[in-house]
N, C-alpha and C positions, 0 to 999 in steps of 0.2 A: 441372042446377043454377044458378042464376042471380048471376054472381059479380057483379051489381052489388049483391046484399045482404049480400056477404061482405067483411069487412078481413081483412089480416092486420099483427099488430102483435107488438113485442118490448119486454119489459121488458128493459132493459138491465142489464150487469152491476152496477151501482152498484146498480139496484135491489134484483138477488137477493141483493147481499152487505148491504144494508141492510136485508132480509127485507121488503120492501115488495109484493113481487110478489102475494100475496093483497089487499092493500088495492087494487092495482091493478085486478085481475079483480074485484072486488066494485064498485069504480066504475063498472068497464065494466058490468056487468050492473044497477046503479040507473040508468044511464043506457039501460036498453033492449036490449043488447045479449047475446045468448047467444053462451056459450064453447064452442066446438063442440069442438075440439082444441088439444093445448098438448105441448111438449119441451121439457127443458132441454139448453142445445147451447152449449159454447163455441167461441164463433165465431173461428175462426183467421182470421189475415192472409186465407189465400187466400179463405175465404168473406167475409171483410169486403171485399175487392175483388171479387166477384162482386155484393155486395147494395148496393154504392153505385158505384165504379168504373165497373163498366161502361157504367152506363146513364146517368153524371153525368162525363163528361170534363173537366167546368170544374174539379173539386176537384183540389186542387195534391197533388201527392205529399206534400210536407210534413204535410199535412193528414191526408190516406191512412196516413201513417206512426203520426201521432201516435192516430188512429181504432183504428186495427189494435192497437198497444200496449195502447190502455183495454179492446178487446173482448177480448182473451187473457188480460187479468188473472182470469176466473173464467168462470162458465155465465153466458149468458141464457136468459130463459123465452122461446120461441116460442111464438105465439097465433094460430090462426083464429077469428075471430068471427062473428055474423051478427045481421041486424040487420035493417028497415026503412027508410031514409032517406026524412024527410019531403022535398015536392016542390021545396022550395028547394036541396036537397042531389043531385047526380049519382048517390050514391052512399054505402054504405056507409063506403068509404074515403075519400071527400071528406068525409065525415059528421065521421069522428074526425078525419082532419087538421086540417082547418081552425076545429074548434068544441072540439073536445074535447082535445087532443094540447098544444096551448101551443107559443111560442114556442122556438126553440133557445137562447135568449138568456134566461137566469132572470130577469133586470132585464124582461123586456118579457112574459114570459108573463103571459097576463091570469089574473084571480081565477077561479077554477072550472076552471081544464086539470089537466090531469093533472101537467103540470112546474111550477104554482106551486102547487097543492095537496100534492104531496109533497115540493115543495123541492128542485129540481136546484140542482146547486151550478157549471157553467160550459156552456161552447157541447157539449163534448164529455160530460163529468159531467151527464146530462140526463135520466136514468133510462128512456124509453121512445121507440121510433118504432114510425112507422106509415107503411103502404105509403099514396101521395097521393093514387092513383087505380086504379081496377080492373084496369087491365092492369099495373100495378104489383107488386098484388096477386096475380094470376095468376104473375108471373116472379117473384118476391119467396117466397112461400110455396113455389113449387117447390124452390128451392134447401134448402128446411128440410125438409120433407115430400113423400115418394114420390107417383107417382100413384095406388097402390093406397090409400093411405093417408087421401088426399082421396078420392077413390072411396068409400071405405067410410063419409065423416062422415054422409049423412041414415040411417045404420043403427045407429049408436053412442050412447051416452051418456058422456059423458068423467066420471070419478069426479074429484073433487078433492082429491088428492092431493100437493098442494105438498109440497115437501121442509122440516121441521124445521131451522133452523139458528140457529147464534148470532147475537144481534143487533150490530152494528159502528156504528161513527160513522166519516163524512168529513168534518170540518170544516174547510175551508181557512183559516179567520183563528187557528182553535187552533193548527193545524200551522204555521201562518207565523210566529206570535209566539213557538213552542218553537224552531223554528230561529234567529230572531231572536236569544232570549237566550241561545242557548250561543255562538251568533257572536259576540256582544257581549262575554261571558266570556269567552272566549279571546283577543279581539282586545286591543291594548297601546294601547288608548287611556288618558287621564290618568283616575284614580282619579276625580273629581267628576265630567267628563263621561259617567263609564262608569252611574255611580251614577245622573243624571238620565236617561241612554238607558234604562237600565234600568226606573225608575220610570214612564218615558214608554211604555212598551211595557206593561209590567203594567197600568196604567191605560188602554190601549186595548184589550187581552185581557178585562176587566173588560167593557167598550163593547161588545165584540161579542159578548156573551153573549145581548144582547137583538137583536141584529140578525137577522131572518131568512135563513133557508141563501138563498134565492133573491135577496134585496140583499148577500149578504155580499161578493162577489166588487167590483161596483162600493165597497162602504164600505169595502173592503180597498184596492181602488187610490186612493180618497180620501184616504186614510191614509196611505198610499206617498208621497202628493205631497207631504201636510204634512211627515210624516217626513225626507224628503230634504230641505225647505228646511231644517228647523228643525236638522240635524244635518250638514249638507253636509258643511263642511270635518273632520269627525272619520270620517264614513264614507270618504271617498276618502283617507284613509290606512289604511285596513284593506283590503285585494285581495277578502276573502270578502264583506264588508261591502256595499260599493261594485258586486259584482256582484249581489246579491238586492234592493238597494234602489235601485238606479238603474233605474227602470223601463223608461227611454226606451229601452234597451238590450236587453231581455228577449231581443227572437228573435236575437240574436248571442251566445248564452250556448252553451258546450260543456257541454251537461247534465252527457254521461257524467261529466266533468271535475270538474264543480262535484260531483256526487254522492258522487265519490270524496273531495273535499276534505271534506267533510260526515261521511264515517267516519273520518277521519284526527282530529278534533275530536270523537269521541265521537256522531255523529248516524247512528245505522244505521237507517235509513228501511224500511218496509215497500214492497213494492211497489205496494200502492193507494197509499201517501203519495207516493210519486215521482211518479207518474202523476199524480196529482190535484194536486201541485204544480206540475209541467211546466207539464199545460193551461192551469191557469190562470194562470200568468207570461205564458204565449205567447199567450192573449187578453186579456189587459191594454193 
């Protein structure tokens, strides 16, 4: 088996949650790759550490905890693909990593890449992982596929029996404005200020509908800066509004405490919403 012609990729939990894995596999087939085998796996914190941490000591513990929380939200689709890389690329892994995957930052992912095409949300909710070289393909695939499964690859044909699921949505702008509206509603602002602030948020929510998923994080950051300047004095009179609008201090937030505070005002977020909100804010 020529490992230079093999690549290991993962449709991450957000891709599976959004029911995008069939579209991503179709994208890879259209680019000339054959799907050899796949399996759905819930990547536990231990598996996440083996996938990333053991070979990348520069990753911070803070990043690992966020990534582990994200992967543990639901199933990922682990896939082995085969292809013939052009001479300008050393291997299939090199080709997928540097041409087809796309930057981990949504706003930097080039048009035509998987992360741009299917709309990654932030630096962790970015849909797709791929091994960056042949040695990484060998190591990472062995975490999820047994030696026997890999040895049988030349002798089997993979049926496409991907799971049928309900389609979901992961819109950070819609989530942010829903949270913000509730926080404004229960605040002790002057009624006129509250009305003006709510109208501002309503208008921004309408504007967000025309912003692509890959640009929503940067768009939301600019909106936060504008919002902060416009309502600075009023925001600082309310602890919860200050906490989720003062973008300069997002990394200092006690998120467990924040989400408990949300619950007390009637905002019961799902585990997906909690992780999306947290990772987006920490990435700003």
